[in-house]
C-alpha positions in Angstrom: -10.6 17.3 -28.0 -8.8 14.0 -27.4 -10.9 11.4 -25.5 -8.3 11.2 -22.6 -8.5 15.0 -22.1 -12.3 14.7 -22.2 -12.2 12.2 -19.3 -9.8 14.4 -17.3 -11.9 17.5 -17.8 -15.0 15.5 -16.9 -13.4 14.3 -13.7 -12.2 17.8 -12.9 -15.7 19.2 -13.3 -17.2 16.4 -11.1 -14.5 17.1 -8.5 -15.2 20.8 -8.6 -19.0 20.2 -8.2 -18.4 17.9 -5.3 -16.1 20.4 -3.6 -18.6 23.2 -4.0 -21.4 21.0 -2.7 -19.3 20.1 0.4 -17.9 23.6 0.8 -14.4 22.0 0.5 -12.3 25.2 0.2 -9.0 23.3 0.2 -9.9 21.4 -2.9 -11.3 24.5 -4.5 -8.1 26.3 -3.8 -6.1 23.5 -5.3 -8.2 23.6 -8.4 -7.8 27.4 -8.7 -11.5 28.0 -7.9 -11.1 29.7 -4.5 -12.5 33.0 -5.9 -15.3 31.4 -7.9 -18.3 33.8 -8.2 -21.6 32.8 -6.5 -23.5 32.5 -9.8 -21.0 30.1 -11.3 -20.9 28.1 -8.1 -24.7 27.9 -8.1 -24.7 26.7 -11.7 -22.1 24.1 -11.0 -24.1 22.8 -8.0 -27.1 22.4 -10.2 -25.2 20.7 -13.0 -26.6 17.3 -14.0 -24.4 14.3 -15.0 -26.0 14.2 -18.5 -24.8 17.8 -19.0 -21.2 16.5 -18.9 -21.7 14.6 -22.2 -21.7 17.9 -24.0 -18.1 18.4 -22.8 -16.8 16.3 -25.7 -18.1 19.0 -28.2 -16.7 21.9 -26.2 -13.8 23.4 -28.0 -12.3 25.4 -25.1 -9.7 24.2 -22.7 -11.1 23.8 -19.2 -8.2 22.3 -17.5 -4.5 23.0 -17.5 -2.8 20.0 -15.9 0.8 20.0 -14.8 2.4 17.2 -12.7 4.5 18.2 -9.7 7.6 16.1 -10.4 8.7 16.2 -6.8 5.4 15.0 -5.5 5.3 12.4 -8.3 8.7 11.1 -7.3 7.6 10.9 -3.6 4.5 9.0 -4.7 6.4 6.5 -6.8 8.9 5.9 -4.0 6.1 5.4 -1.5 4.2 3.0 -3.8 7.4 1.1 -4.5 8.2 0.8 -0.8 4.6 -0.3 0.0 4.7 -2.9 -2.8 8.1 -4.2 -1.6 6.8 -4.4 2.0 3.6 -6.2 0.9 5.7 -8.7 -1.2 8.0 -9.2 1.8 5.0 -9.9 4.2 3.5 -12.4 1.7 6.9 -14.1 1.3 7.1 -14.4 5.1 3.7 -16.0 5.3 4.6 -18.5 2.6 7.8 -19.2 4.5 5.8 -20.2 7.6 5.7 -17.2 9.8 2.9 -17.0 12.3 0.6 -14.0 12.8 1.8 -13.0 16.3 5.3 -12.6 14.9 4.1 -10.6 12.0 2.1 -8.4 14.3 5.2 -7.9 16.5 7.4 -7.0 13.5 5.0 -5.2 11.1 1.8 -4.7 12.9 -0.2 -7.2 10.8 -3.6 -7.9 12.3 -5.1 -11.3 12.5 -7.7 -10.3 9.9 -5.1 -9.1 7.4 -2.9 -12.2 8.0 -5.9 -14.5 7.4 -7.0 -12.5 4.3 -3.5 -12.7 2.8 -3.1 -16.4 3.7 -6.5 -17.2 2.1 -5.7 -15.1 -1.0 -2.5 -17.1 -1.4 -4.3 -20.3 -0.7 -2.0 -21.2 2.2 -3.6 -23.5 4.7 -3.9 -22.5 8.4 -1.0 -23.5 10.7 -1.7 -26.4 12.9 -2.6 -25.5 16.5 -0.2 -26.1 19.3 3.4 -25.6 20.2 6.0 -24.9 17.5 8.5 -27.7 17.2 12.0 -26.8 18.3 14.9 -27.1 15.8 17.4 -29.8 16.0 20.9 -28.7 17.0 22.3 -28.5 13.5 19.4 -26.4 12.2 19.5 -24.1 15.2 23.2 -23.5 14.7 22.5 -22.8 10.9 19.8 -20.3 11.9 21.8 -18.5 14.5 24.8 -18.3 12.2 22.7 -16.9 9.4 21.1 -14.4 11.8 24.5 -13.2 12.9 25.8 -13.1 9.3 23.0 -10.8 8.3 23.2 -8.5 11.3 23.9 -5.5 9.0 20.2 -5.8 8.0 18.3 -3.4 10.3 14.7 -4.5 9.5 14.0 -7.7 11.5 11.6 -9.2 8.9 14.1 -8.5 6.1 16.8 -10.1 8.2 14.6 -13.1 9.0 13.8 -13.6 5.3 17.5 -13.6 4.6 17.9 -16.3 7.2 15.1 -18.3 5.5 16.7 -17.8 2.0 19.9 -19.2 3.3 18.6 -22.0 5.5 15.1 -22.8 4.1 14.0 -23.4 7.7 10.4 -22.4 8.5 10.2 -18.9 9.9 8.1 -19.8 12.9 10.7 -22.3 14.0 13.7 -20.0 13.2 12.1 -17.1 15.1 11.7 -19.2 18.2 15.4 -20.2 18.1 16.5 -16.6 17.5 14.3 -15.2 20.3 15.7 -17.9 22.7 19.3 -17.2 21.8 19.1 -13.4 21.9 
């Protein structure tokens, strides 16, 4: 048996044992063990971890694994979207957005904001009022905001404004909120 299959089979047995111990009928059904007889269930409950080492010598096939392509596609899409959103939030933090704005736009808590900022080694914002933009910068921000109005997601749109103007997001957001 190939080492990778051994690991998959080992994990499957451990999952089955755990499901039996917890009376997790949903997992047992998903594994095709809904109708397992009581004697085999008892033996699995009593199975010790060191017994699983014998699995490498077992010649039979314990597991038939088939990936649901539709579910796989849904997962890949979800993971891609989550990664894109995380990257976008990190970019916004680097671009100077403040936590209350991220909470308003994406529900980011103070704790998550602080964790991300520390992980990226970005110093904390100075306390106090955010400085207003000069007239030229305010016009540039508002024009960029209008130019990107086709972008529905406000954070994505705000990042497009930043990419175009390079004006700190906390200052740009104040100007946008005051104008609209």
